[in-house]
py3Dmol code that shows the C-alpha trace and the ligand (Angstrom):
import py3Dmol

protein = """\
ATOM      1  CA  MET A   1      -0.050  -0.087  -0.039  1.00  0.00           C
ATOM      2  CA  LEU A   2       1.252   3.500  -0.915  1.00  0.00           C
ATOM      3  CA  GLU A   3       1.905   5.930   2.132  1.00  0.00           C
ATOM      4  CA  PRO A   4       0.443   9.327   1.747  1.00  0.00           C
ATOM      5  CA  LYS A   5       3.288  11.502   0.413  1.00  0.00           C
ATOM      6  CA  SER A   6       4.628  14.339   2.615  1.00  0.00           C
ATOM      7  CA  PRO A   7       4.893  17.559   0.621  1.00  0.00           C
ATOM      8  CA  ALA A   8       8.212  18.452  -0.614  1.00  0.00           C
ATOM      9  CA  PRO A   9      10.181  20.732   1.699  1.00  0.00           C
ATOM     10  CA  GLY A  10       8.987  24.216   1.675  1.00  0.00           C
ATOM     11  CA  ARG A  11       5.574  23.225  -0.119  1.00  0.00           C
ATOM     12  CA  SER A  12       2.210  22.991   1.599  1.00  0.00           C
ATOM     13  CA  ALA A  13      -0.032  19.983   0.914  1.00  0.00           C
ATOM     14  CA  LEU A  14      -1.637  21.658  -1.754  1.00  0.00           C
ATOM     15  CA  GLY A  15       1.449  22.230  -3.728  1.00  0.00           C
ATOM     16  CA  LYS A  16       1.695  25.942  -3.165  1.00  0.00           C
ATOM     17  CA  PRO A  17       5.077  27.130  -1.841  1.00  0.00           C
ATOM     18  CA  GLU A  18       4.792  27.960   1.939  1.00  0.00           C
ATOM     19  CA  ALA A  19       5.528  31.480   3.067  1.00  0.00           C
ATOM     20  CA  SER A  20       8.745  31.883   4.947  1.00  0.00           C
ATOM     21  CA  ASP A  21       8.798  33.668   8.019  1.00  0.00           C
ATOM     22  CA  GLU A  22      10.122  36.736   6.438  1.00  0.00           C
ATOM     23  CA  GLN A  23       7.250  36.591   3.873  1.00  0.00           C
ATOM     24  CA  ARG A  24       4.446  36.403   6.483  1.00  0.00           C
ATOM     25  CA  ALA A  25       6.053  39.182   8.695  1.00  0.00           C
ATOM     26  CA  LEU A  26       6.325  41.614   5.482  1.00  0.00           C
ATOM     27  CA  ALA A  27       2.814  40.744   4.570  1.00  0.00           C
ATOM     28  CA  TRP A  28       1.842  41.720   8.049  1.00  0.00           C
ATOM     29  CA  ALA A  29       3.844  44.944   7.872  1.00  0.00           C
ATOM     30  CA  HIS A  30       2.086  45.714   4.702  1.00  0.00           C
ATOM     31  CA  THR A  31      -1.068  46.181   6.428  1.00  0.00           C
ATOM     32  CA  ALA A  32      -0.008  49.043   8.438  1.00  0.00           C
ATOM     33  CA  ARG A  33      -2.329  52.063   8.231  1.00  0.00           C
ATOM     34  CA  PHE A  34      -2.375  55.291   9.906  1.00  0.00           C
ATOM     35  CA  LEU A  35      -4.467  55.498  13.017  1.00  0.00           C
ATOM     36  CA  THR A  36      -4.245  58.691  15.052  1.00  0.00           C
ATOM     37  CA  THR A  37      -1.762  61.295  16.019  1.00  0.00           C
ATOM     38  CA  ALA A  38      -0.989  62.650  19.382  1.00  0.00           C
ATOM     39  CA  SER A  39       0.716  65.749  20.933  1.00  0.00           C
ATOM     40  CA  GLN A  40       0.586  64.526  24.445  1.00  0.00           C
ATOM     41  CA  LEU A  41       0.816  61.230  26.118  1.00  0.00           C
ATOM     42  CA  ASP A  42      -2.877  61.146  27.431  1.00  0.00           C
ATOM     43  CA  GLN A  43      -4.120  61.700  23.820  1.00  0.00           C
ATOM     44  CA  LEU A  44      -2.840  58.220  22.802  1.00  0.00           C
ATOM     45  CA  PRO A  45      -5.460  55.459  23.018  1.00  0.00           C
ATOM     46  CA  VAL A  46      -5.207  53.102  25.858  1.00  0.00           C
ATOM     47  CA  THR A  47      -4.395  49.818  24.354  1.00  0.00           C
ATOM     48  CA  ASP A  48      -3.535  46.153  25.231  1.00  0.00           C
ATOM     49  CA  LEU A  49      -2.128  45.739  21.838  1.00  0.00           C
ATOM     50  CA  PRO A  50       1.746  45.580  21.731  1.00  0.00           C
ATOM     51  CA  GLU A  51       3.350  48.833  20.709  1.00  0.00           C
ATOM     52  CA  ILE A  52       6.595  49.171  18.690  1.00  0.00           C
ATOM     53  CA  ALA A  53       8.254  52.719  18.702  1.00  0.00           C
ATOM     54  CA  PHE A  54      10.390  54.087  15.986  1.00  0.00           C
ATOM     55  CA  VAL A  55      12.938  56.626  17.022  1.00  0.00           C
ATOM     56  CA  GLY A  56      16.301  58.263  15.846  1.00  0.00           C
ATOM     57  CA  ARG A  57      17.896  61.533  14.943  1.00  0.00           C
ATOM     58  CA  SER A  58      16.186  63.387  12.372  1.00  0.00           C
ATOM     59  CA  ASN A  59      17.591  62.542   8.830  1.00  0.00           C
ATOM     60  CA  ALA A  60      18.514  59.256  10.179  1.00  0.00           C
ATOM     61  CA  GLY A  61      16.329  57.572   7.559  1.00  0.00           C
ATOM     62  CA  LYS A  62      13.597  56.792   9.839  1.00  0.00           C
ATOM     63  CA  SER A  63      10.647  57.774   7.721  1.00  0.00           C
ATOM     64  CA  THR A  64      12.177  55.922   4.685  1.00  0.00           C
ATOM     65  CA  ALA A  65      12.576  52.901   6.816  1.00  0.00           C
ATOM     66  CA  ILE A  66       9.043  52.587   8.269  1.00  0.00           C
ATOM     67  CA  ASN A  67       7.765  53.030   4.514  1.00  0.00           C
ATOM     68  CA  ARG A  68       9.937  50.515   3.174  1.00  0.00           C
ATOM     69  CA  LEU A  69       9.191  47.806   6.241  1.00  0.00           C
ATOM     70  CA  ALA A  70       5.595  48.429   5.422  1.00  0.00           C
ATOM     71  CA  GLN A  71       6.195  48.530   1.517  1.00  0.00           C
ATOM     72  CA  GLN A  72       4.136  51.610   1.248  1.00  0.00           C
ATOM     73  CA  ASN A  73       5.604  54.975  -0.001  1.00  0.00           C
ATOM     74  CA  ARG A  74       3.768  57.505   1.956  1.00  0.00           C
ATOM     75  CA  LEU A  75       2.881  55.892   5.166  1.00  0.00           C
ATOM     76  CA  ALA A  76       5.439  57.521   7.539  1.00  0.00           C
ATOM     77  CA  PHE A  77       5.379  60.764   5.547  1.00  0.00           C
ATOM     78  CA  ALA A  78       2.119  61.512   7.247  1.00  0.00           C
ATOM     79  CA  SER A  79       4.214  62.231  10.093  1.00  0.00           C
ATOM     80  CA  ARG A  80       5.971  65.018   7.993  1.00  0.00           C
ATOM     81  CA  THR A  81       2.719  66.967   7.277  1.00  0.00           C
ATOM     82  CA  PRO A  82       2.711  70.477   8.803  1.00  0.00           C
ATOM     83  CA  GLY A  83       1.394  70.429  12.368  1.00  0.00           C
ATOM     84  CA  ARG A  84       2.427  66.616  12.717  1.00  0.00           C
ATOM     85  CA  THR A  85       6.152  66.982  13.185  1.00  0.00           C
ATOM     86  CA  GLN A  86       6.031  66.972  16.782  1.00  0.00           C
ATOM     87  CA  HIS A  87       3.372  64.541  17.410  1.00  0.00           C
ATOM     88  CA  ILE A  88       3.504  60.769  18.100  1.00  0.00           C
ATOM     89  CA  ASN A  89       1.820  59.035  14.798  1.00  0.00           C
ATOM     90  CA  LEU A  90       0.131  55.699  15.569  1.00  0.00           C
ATOM     91  CA  PHE A  91      -0.356  52.872  12.913  1.00  0.00           C
ATOM     92  CA  GLU A  92      -2.293  49.675  13.289  1.00  0.00           C
ATOM     93  CA  VAL A  93      -1.159  46.464  12.009  1.00  0.00           C
ATOM     94  CA  GLY A  94      -2.917  43.116  11.324  1.00  0.00           C
ATOM     95  CA  PRO A  95      -6.568  42.275  10.101  1.00  0.00           C
ATOM     96  CA  ARG A  96      -8.707  45.445   9.996  1.00  0.00           C
ATOM     97  CA  ASP A  97     -11.350  44.252  12.283  1.00  0.00           C
ATOM     98  CA  LYS A  98      -8.801  42.838  14.484  1.00  0.00           C
ATOM     99  CA  PRO A  99      -5.594  44.775  14.673  1.00  0.00           C
ATOM    100  CA  ASN A 100      -2.831  43.091  16.405  1.00  0.00           C
ATOM    101  CA  ALA A 101      -0.249  45.656  16.960  1.00  0.00           C
ATOM    102  CA  LEU A 102       0.606  49.301  16.908  1.00  0.00           C
ATOM    103  CA  LEU A 103       3.587  50.957  15.535  1.00  0.00           C
ATOM    104  CA  ALA A 104       4.384  54.338  16.835  1.00  0.00           C
ATOM    105  CA  ASP A 105       6.476  56.859  14.950  1.00  0.00           C
ATOM    106  CA  LEU A 106       8.258  59.348  17.405  1.00  0.00           C
ATOM    107  CA  PRO A 107       9.645  62.726  15.784  1.00  0.00           C
ATOM    108  CA  GLY A 108      13.263  62.694  14.966  1.00  0.00           C
ATOM    109  CA  TYR A 109      15.395  64.501  17.469  1.00  0.00           C
ATOM    110  CA  GLY A 110      18.172  66.593  17.141  1.00  0.00           C
ATOM    111  CA  TYR A 111      16.822  68.953  14.299  1.00  0.00           C
ATOM    112  CA  ALA A 112      18.634  72.249  14.969  1.00  0.00           C
ATOM    113  CA  ALA A 113      15.847  74.477  13.482  1.00  0.00           C
ATOM    114  CA  VAL A 114      13.428  73.604  16.192  1.00  0.00           C
ATOM    115  CA  GLU A 115      12.782  76.421  18.449  1.00  0.00           C
ATOM    116  CA  ARG A 116      14.015  75.775  22.034  1.00  0.00           C
ATOM    117  CA  GLY A 117      10.909  76.049  24.041  1.00  0.00           C
ATOM    118  CA  ALA A 118       9.039  73.268  21.550  1.00  0.00           C
ATOM    119  CA  LYS A 119      12.083  71.243  21.626  1.00  0.00           C
ATOM    120  CA  LEU A 120      12.120  70.973  25.472  1.00  0.00           C
ATOM    121  CA  ARG A 121       8.500  70.539  25.648  1.00  0.00           C
ATOM    122  CA  TRP A 122       8.605  67.721  23.022  1.00  0.00           C
ATOM    123  CA  GLN A 123      11.505  66.195  24.565  1.00  0.00           C
ATOM    124  CA  GLN A 124       9.446  65.778  27.770  1.00  0.00           C
ATOM    125  CA  VAL A 125       6.611  64.190  25.804  1.00  0.00           C
ATOM    126  CA  MET A 126       9.083  61.656  24.366  1.00  0.00           C
ATOM    127  CA  ALA A 127      10.866  60.955  27.758  1.00  0.00           C
ATOM    128  CA  ASP A 128       7.300  60.446  29.201  1.00  0.00           C
ATOM    129  CA  TYR A 129       6.263  58.057  26.194  1.00  0.00           C
ATOM    130  CA  LEU A 130       9.437  55.918  26.528  1.00  0.00           C
ATOM    131  CA  GLU A 131       9.306  55.762  30.336  1.00  0.00           C
ATOM    132  CA  LEU A 132       5.795  55.498  30.860  1.00  0.00           C
ATOM    133  CA  ARG A 133       3.740  53.919  27.862  1.00  0.00           C
ATOM    134  CA  ARG A 134       2.492  50.622  29.286  1.00  0.00           C
ATOM    135  CA  SER A 135       1.864  48.940  25.888  1.00  0.00           C
ATOM    136  CA  LEU A 136       5.420  49.678  24.655  1.00  0.00           C
ATOM    137  CA  THR A 137       6.914  46.340  23.852  1.00  0.00           C
ATOM    138  CA  GLY A 138       9.796  47.231  21.561  1.00  0.00           C
ATOM    139  CA  ILE A 139      11.889  50.205  20.126  1.00  0.00           C
ATOM    140  CA  VAL A 140      13.410  50.354  16.890  1.00  0.00           C
ATOM    141  CA  LEU A 141      16.255  53.033  17.090  1.00  0.00           C
ATOM    142  CA  MET A 142      17.440  54.034  13.684  1.00  0.00           C
ATOM    143  CA  VAL A 143      21.230  55.259  13.428  1.00  0.00           C
ATOM    144  CA  ASP A 144      22.868  56.428  10.439  1.00  0.00           C
ATOM    145  CA  SER A 145      25.496  53.767   9.500  1.00  0.00           C
ATOM    146  CA  ARG A 146      28.238  56.273   8.540  1.00  0.00           C
ATOM    147  CA  LEU A 147      27.811  58.288  12.089  1.00  0.00           C
ATOM    148  CA  GLY A 148      27.346  55.568  14.555  1.00  0.00           C
ATOM    149  CA  PHE A 149      25.693  56.610  17.767  1.00  0.00           C
ATOM    150  CA  THR A 150      25.877  60.048  18.109  1.00  0.00           C
ATOM    151  CA  GLU A 151      25.727  61.754  21.675  1.00  0.00           C
ATOM    152  CA  LEU A 152      21.955  62.194  21.228  1.00  0.00           C
ATOM    153  CA  ASP A 153      21.515  58.436  20.553  1.00  0.00           C
ATOM    154  CA  LEU A 154      23.532  57.553  23.498  1.00  0.00           C
ATOM    155  CA  GLN A 155      21.376  59.785  25.815  1.00  0.00           C
ATOM    156  CA  LEU A 156      18.378  58.081  24.586  1.00  0.00           C
ATOM    157  CA  LEU A 157      19.944  54.746  25.182  1.00  0.00           C
ATOM    158  CA  ARG A 158      20.640  55.586  28.682  1.00  0.00           C
ATOM    159  CA  PHE A 159      17.369  56.669  29.228  1.00  0.00           C
ATOM    160  CA  ILE A 160      15.588  53.720  28.122  1.00  0.00           C
ATOM    161  CA  SER A 161      18.148  51.174  29.186  1.00  0.00           C
ATOM    162  CA  PRO A 162      16.296  50.411  32.649  1.00  0.00           C
ATOM    163  CA  ARG A 163      13.334  48.929  30.666  1.00  0.00           C
ATOM    164  CA  ILE A 164      15.758  47.365  28.013  1.00  0.00           C
ATOM    165  CA  THR A 165      17.883  45.665  30.652  1.00  0.00           C
ATOM    166  CA  ASN A 166      14.965  44.148  32.542  1.00  0.00           C
ATOM    167  CA  GLY A 167      13.647  43.059  29.313  1.00  0.00           C
ATOM    168  CA  VAL A 168      10.277  44.641  29.536  1.00  0.00           C
ATOM    169  CA  VAL A 169      11.088  46.486  26.392  1.00  0.00           C
ATOM    170  CA  ARG A 170      13.127  45.102  23.333  1.00  0.00           C
ATOM    171  CA  LEU A 171      15.413  46.763  21.292  1.00  0.00           C
ATOM    172  CA  LEU A 172      16.425  46.793  17.571  1.00  0.00           C
ATOM    173  CA  VAL A 173      18.911  49.188  16.271  1.00  0.00           C
ATOM    174  CA  LEU A 174      18.937  49.640  12.478  1.00  0.00           C
ATOM    175  CA  LEU A 175      22.254  51.037  10.817  1.00  0.00           C
ATOM    176  CA  THR A 176      20.590  52.832   7.967  1.00  0.00           C
ATOM    177  CA  LYS A 177      21.692  53.969   4.679  1.00  0.00           C
ATOM    178  CA  ALA A 178      24.231  50.973   4.840  1.00  0.00           C
ATOM    179  CA  ASP A 179      24.510  51.012   0.874  1.00  0.00           C
ATOM    180  CA  LYS A 180      26.838  54.029   1.434  1.00  0.00           C
ATOM    181  CA  LEU A 181      29.426  51.713   3.290  1.00  0.00           C
ATOM    182  CA  ASN A 182      31.790  48.991   1.807  1.00  0.00           C
ATOM    183  CA  ARG A 183      31.955  45.684   3.278  1.00  0.00           C
ATOM    184  CA  SER A 184      34.540  46.474   5.771  1.00  0.00           C
ATOM    185  CA  GLN A 185      33.045  49.744   6.733  1.00  0.00           C
ATOM    186  CA  GLY A 186      29.600  47.796   7.319  1.00  0.00           C
ATOM    187  CA  ALA A 187      31.433  45.189   9.471  1.00  0.00           C
ATOM    188  CA  ALA A 188      33.089  47.962  11.464  1.00  0.00           C
ATOM    189  CA  ALA A 189      29.606  49.977  12.055  1.00  0.00           C
ATOM    190  CA  LEU A 190      28.417  46.549  13.211  1.00  0.00           C
ATOM    191  CA  ARG A 191      31.117  45.997  15.459  1.00  0.00           C
ATOM    192  CA  ASN A 192      31.308  49.432  16.889  1.00  0.00           C
ATOM    193  CA  GLY A 193      27.385  49.293  17.607  1.00  0.00           C
ATOM    194  CA  ASN A 194      27.745  46.005  19.468  1.00  0.00           C
ATOM    195  CA  VAL A 195      30.225  47.369  21.773  1.00  0.00           C
ATOM    196  CA  VAL A 196      27.849  50.325  22.556  1.00  0.00           C
ATOM    197  CA  LEU A 197      24.858  47.975  23.066  1.00  0.00           C
ATOM    198  CA  ALA A 198      26.852  45.387  25.132  1.00  0.00           C
ATOM    199  CA  GLU A 199      26.593  47.697  28.041  1.00  0.00           C
ATOM    200  CA  ALA A 200      22.743  47.327  28.182  1.00  0.00           C
ATOM    201  CA  ALA A 201      22.912  43.587  27.595  1.00  0.00           C
ATOM    202  CA  THR A 202      21.666  41.386  30.440  1.00  0.00           C
ATOM    203  CA  GLY A 203      20.353  37.597  30.668  1.00  0.00           C
ATOM    204  CA  GLU A 204      16.969  39.234  30.399  1.00  0.00           C
ATOM    205  CA  SER A 205      17.294  41.847  27.658  1.00  0.00           C
ATOM    206  CA  ASP A 206      16.398  41.234  23.872  1.00  0.00           C
ATOM    207  CA  ILE A 207      18.745  43.563  21.836  1.00  0.00           C
ATOM    208  CA  GLY A 208      19.478  42.972  17.991  1.00  0.00           C
ATOM    209  CA  ILE A 209      21.420  45.155  15.403  1.00  0.00           C
ATOM    210  CA  SER A 210      21.501  45.095  11.948  1.00  0.00           C
ATOM    211  CA  LEU A 211      22.572  47.082   8.716  1.00  0.00           C
ATOM    212  CA  PHE A 212      19.785  48.375   6.915  1.00  0.00           C
ATOM    213  CA  SER A 213      19.341  50.053   3.589  1.00  0.00           C
ATOM    214  CA  ALA A 214      15.972  50.957   2.341  1.00  0.00           C
ATOM    215  CA  LEU A 215      17.440  51.678  -0.949  1.00  0.00           C
ATOM    216  CA  LYS A 216      19.043  48.228  -1.556  1.00  0.00           C
ATOM    217  CA  ARG A 217      16.252  46.447   0.621  1.00  0.00           C
ATOM    218  CA  ASP A 218      18.942  44.914   2.840  1.00  0.00           C
ATOM    219  CA  GLY A 219      17.827  44.117   6.232  1.00  0.00           C
ATOM    220  CA  VAL A 220      14.172  44.916   5.434  1.00  0.00           C
ATOM    221  CA  GLY A 221      12.818  41.187   5.861  1.00  0.00           C
ATOM    222  CA  GLY A 222      15.114  40.641   9.003  1.00  0.00           C
ATOM    223  CA  ALA A 223      13.655  43.601  10.685  1.00  0.00           C
ATOM    224  CA  ALA A 224       9.961  42.866   9.694  1.00  0.00           C
ATOM    225  CA  THR A 225      10.562  39.368  11.238  1.00  0.00           C
ATOM    226  CA  VAL A 226      11.842  40.656  14.401  1.00  0.00           C
ATOM    227  CA  LEU A 227       8.777  42.978  14.703  1.00  0.00           C
ATOM    228  CA  HIS A 228       6.254  40.172  13.986  1.00  0.00           C
ATOM    229  CA  ARG A 229       8.013  38.188  16.624  1.00  0.00           C
ATOM    230  CA  TRP A 230       7.698  41.013  19.038  1.00  0.00           C
ATOM    231  CA  ALA A 231       4.132  41.398  18.260  1.00  0.00           C
ATOM    232  CA  GLY A 232       3.768  37.850  19.457  1.00  0.00           C
ATOM    233  CA  LEU A 233       2.707  36.494  15.817  1.00  0.00           C
ATOM    234  CA  SER A 234       5.443  34.220  15.348  1.00  0.00           C
ATOM    235  CA  GLY A 235       6.325  31.234  17.904  1.00  0.00           C
ATOM    236  CA  ARG A 236      10.117  31.692  17.328  1.00  0.00           C
ATOM    237  CA  SER A 237      11.987  31.466  20.670  1.00  0.00           C
ATOM    238  CA  ALA A 238      15.096  33.168  19.279  1.00  0.00           C
ATOM    239  CA  THR A 239      15.808  36.416  20.435  1.00  0.00           C
ATOM    240  CA  SER A 240      16.449  39.470  18.038  1.00  0.00           C
ATOM    241  CA  LYS A 241      20.160  38.942  18.762  1.00  0.00           C
ATOM    242  CA  ASP A 242      20.111  35.533  17.549  1.00  0.00           C
ATOM    243  CA  GLN A 243      18.049  36.557  14.386  1.00  0.00           C
ATOM    244  CA  MET A 244      20.061  39.386  13.456  1.00  0.00           C
ATOM    245  CA  ALA A 245      23.630  40.095  14.872  1.00  0.00           C
ATOM    246  CA  SER A 246      24.807  36.507  14.326  1.00  0.00           C
ATOM    247  CA  ARG A 247      24.318  36.914  10.576  1.00  0.00           C
ATOM    248  CA  SER A 248      27.112  38.166   8.343  1.00  0.00           C
ATOM    249  CA  PRO A 249      26.604  42.061   7.683  1.00  0.00           C
ATOM    250  CA  HIS A 250      26.115  41.642   3.976  1.00  0.00           C
ATOM    251  CA  ASP A 251      23.454  38.641   4.185  1.00  0.00           C
ATOM    252  CA  SER A 252      21.058  39.782   1.589  1.00  0.00           C
ATOM    253  CA  ASN A 253      18.168  38.040   3.643  1.00  0.00           C
ATOM    254  CA  LEU A 254      18.979  40.006   6.436  1.00  0.00           C
TER     255      LEU A 254
END
"""
ligand_1 = """\
28
GDP
P 14.160 60.886 8.664
O 14.331 62.329 9.069
O 14.825 60.191 10.103
O 12.698 60.454 8.656
O 14.569 60.462 7.521
P 14.421 60.276 5.890
O 13.751 59.060 5.996
O 13.727 61.441 5.433
O 15.810 60.315 5.277
C 16.603 61.162 5.224
C 17.578 61.261 3.895
O 18.233 59.845 3.864
C 16.459 61.272 2.631
O 17.370 62.015 1.734
C 16.567 59.960 2.379
O 16.264 59.835 0.754
C 17.965 59.343 2.589
N 17.779 57.808 2.713
C 17.103 57.116 3.646
N 17.032 55.862 3.692
C 18.372 55.644 2.764
C 19.008 54.535 2.358
O 18.605 53.340 2.700
N 20.080 54.793 1.748
C 20.474 55.951 1.112
N 21.368 55.945 0.271
N 19.645 57.117 1.471
C 18.955 56.971 2.239
"""
view = py3Dmol.view(width=600, height=400)
view.addModel(protein, "pdb")
view.setStyle({"model": 0}, {"cartoon": {"style": "trace"}})
view.addModel(ligand_1, "xyz")
view.setStyle({"model": 1}, {"stick": {}})
view.zoomTo()
view.show()
């Protein structure tokens, strides 16, 4: 008697190719849509959904990275419309009738042209958000790969470090615009980044770092996979560290 054949590896019983973790994560990220905007913490919806915040110096490539992750050209540029630049912009992800995560785009810091009073007020809102937002599950910090961590990035790291070291909030650092670096410069940027992040690493922490190029699409699938896992949507027990940092810097699947 013939045994029922098991599907070929990578194929479902129906013969269709199975989506990889990365494809599932990208399809999920693609569902992102604008939800609301807030200039103060108490204007944000109270939610049980896991929330992932995107932070970085202005011009680090944050908007471009969010758009690339969501595979939408204009999503994060909603944050650019006049009046919204100093707001937290929230995006919903997952099925329309049952969203399963929120993305929070925080304004870029360090923009010299912002008037001092507004800057101080805004810094306080951002600090309150990062310190107090209960649903905050993960932070994606965008750092220009050519500059590495600037003093402002280090200040931010020190500020979030209590919630990172105890593992309540996870951290993924994306070294952006990596297409501007050659192979050895990319490897050096990763090494330097790892040295800085080692200070926050504990047995409980979940910290990852990766080269990222929105232009070349390097690191996009890997980053989407980490966010998908943070949202509790993939059963992987691997940490961001295992998924990202141990790969070779120029692995195009990253
Ligand atoms: P934000 O202020 O952090 O939101 O930065 P933007 O996303 O607006 O990007 C700032 C500048 O960097 C823009 O001119 C982008 O075109 C450029 N940029 C962003 N991502 C990349 C990238 O992956 N590669 C290159 N070469 N340029 C990028």
